[in-house]
C-alpha positions in Angstrom: -10.3 -2.8 111.1 -10.3 -4.7 107.8 -9.0 -2.0 105.9 -5.9 -1.6 108.1 -5.2 -5.3 108.2 -5.2 -5.3 104.5 -2.9 -2.3 104.3 -0.3 -4.0 106.6 -0.8 -7.0 104.7 -0.4 -5.4 101.2 2.9 -3.2 102.9 4.4 -6.7 104.1 4.1 -8.5 100.9 5.6 -5.2 98.9 8.4 -5.5 101.7 9.2 -9.0 101.0 8.9 -8.4 97.3 11.2 -5.5 97.8 13.7 -7.5 99.8 13.6 -10.3 97.1 14.4 -8.1 94.4 17.3 -6.7 96.1 18.6 -10.4 97.5 18.4 -8.7 101.0 17.8 -9.8 104.3 15.7 -7.9 106.7 18.7 -7.6 109.0 20.8 -6.2 105.8 17.7 -3.6 104.7 17.9 -2.2 108.4 21.6 -1.8 108.4 21.4 0.0 105.0 18.8 2.1 106.1 20.5 3.2 109.3 23.7 3.8 107.3 21.9 5.9 105.0 19.8 7.7 107.6 23.2 8.6 109.4 24.9 9.6 106.2 21.9 12.0 105.6 21.9 13.2 109.1 25.5 14.4 108.7 25.2 15.9 105.5 22.5 17.9 106.9 24.8 18.8 109.7 27.2 19.4 107.6 25.0 22.0 105.5 23.8 23.7 108.5 27.5 24.1 109.4 28.3 25.6 105.9 24.9 27.9 105.9 26.1 29.8 109.5 29.5 30.3 107.9 28.3 31.8 105.0 26.3 33.9 106.9 29.0 35.0 108.9 31.1 35.7 106.2 28.3 37.7 104.4 28.1 39.7 107.6 31.6 40.5 107.8 31.6 41.4 104.1 28.7 44.0 104.6 30.8 45.5 107.4 33.4 46.1 105.5 31.9 47.2 102.4 32.0 51.2 103.3 35.7 50.6 104.0 36.1 48.9 100.6 33.8 51.8 99.0 35.9 54.4 100.3 39.1 52.8 99.0 37.8 52.0 95.7 36.6 56.0 95.5 40.0 56.9 96.8 41.3 54.7 93.9 39.1 56.1 91.2 39.9 59.8 92.3 43.7 58.9 91.7 43.3 57.6 88.5 41.2 60.4 87.4 43.6 63.0 88.4 46.9 60.7 86.8 44.6 60.8 83.6 44.0 64.6 84.0 47.7 65.3 84.2 48.5 63.0 81.6 46.1 64.0 78.9 48.0 67.2 77.7 51.0 65.3 77.2 48.8 62.4 75.4 47.7 65.2 73.0 51.1 66.9 72.6 52.7 63.3 71.5 49.5 62.7 69.3 50.2 66.1 67.6 53.9 65.3 67.1 53.1 61.8 65.8 50.5 63.3 63.5 53.1 65.8 62.2 55.7 63.1 61.6 53.2 61.0 59.7 52.2 64.2 57.5 55.9 64.7 56.7 56.5 61.4 55.3 
């Protein structure tokens, strides 16, 4: 019992010293703590909502991933086909350019 009283007394002294150092009344302290608590609670609520939004967006992205993969593969096939068709022409241009450079 004495230990509990000592702890309560020490806590009261530390609380008083804290209030004195901050030049704050107990009412101001309670109001400040209340405001800070409400801010933290709102920030936590905002974070939770952002996290839920992120999870929903990630799920939507995962659902669209196969379609995006198909589109990327189709583009890659088109690029490969174009390169296949252009390559002989580029070779001919390079041969002509080399011939011109040799003649000069």
